[in-house]
N, C-alpha and C positions, 0 to 999 in steps of 0.2 A: 568608527572609533567611538567609544562610550565617553560622554562628557563628564560623567561622574564615576570616579573610582572609589575605592574603599573609604577614605576620609577626605578626598580632595574634590573640589568643584572646579571646573574649568573657569579660567579668569573671565571669559566673555559671559559667563552665567552668574558671576558674583555681583552683588549690590555694591559692596565697598571693597576697595583694594588697599593693600599695604603700600607704603611708599615705593618699595622695591618692585612689587607687582605692577604698580602704575607706571613706573619708569620703564620697565620692560615692555609693557603693553602699548604705551603711547610713544615710545622711543624718545623720551625726554629724561634728562638727568635727574637723579634723586635730589641733588642740591637745589635745582630749579623748582622742582615740585614742592620741596619744603619751603622755599621762599614764597611761592604762590599761596601755600596753605597757612603761612604765618599771619596773613592779614586777618584782622579781627572779623571782618564782614565776609569772609570767604564762603561762598555758597556751596562749595563742593567738598569741604572738609567735615569729617565726623570724628569727634573726640570720644574715645572710649577710655575713660580714666586719663592716663597720660599717653595712650596710644593714639596715633594719628592715622586715620583712614581716609581714602579718597572715594567719594561717591562716583562710581564709574560713569553712569549715564549723564549726571549733571556736569561732570568734567568734560565729557565728550561734547555736550552742548556748548559749554564755555569755549572749548577749542575751536568749534565750528565758526564762532563769531570773531575769532582773533586773526590778525594779520601776522603778528609776531608775539612771542612771549619772552 
């Protein structure tokens, strides 16, 4: 299966994910991801204007260190 189709890149190949993509990929609720990314010093949020994206690898590293979120 090809990772890249016409205009789509596979989620595991993306640098940053939308809230919905992150919720689906990490099996965490959208509301919880929004709460986590609301923090001013959040290392895994990337703001593009008013659009909130999640830096996939940084979020993975964050989750590796957590017992619960």
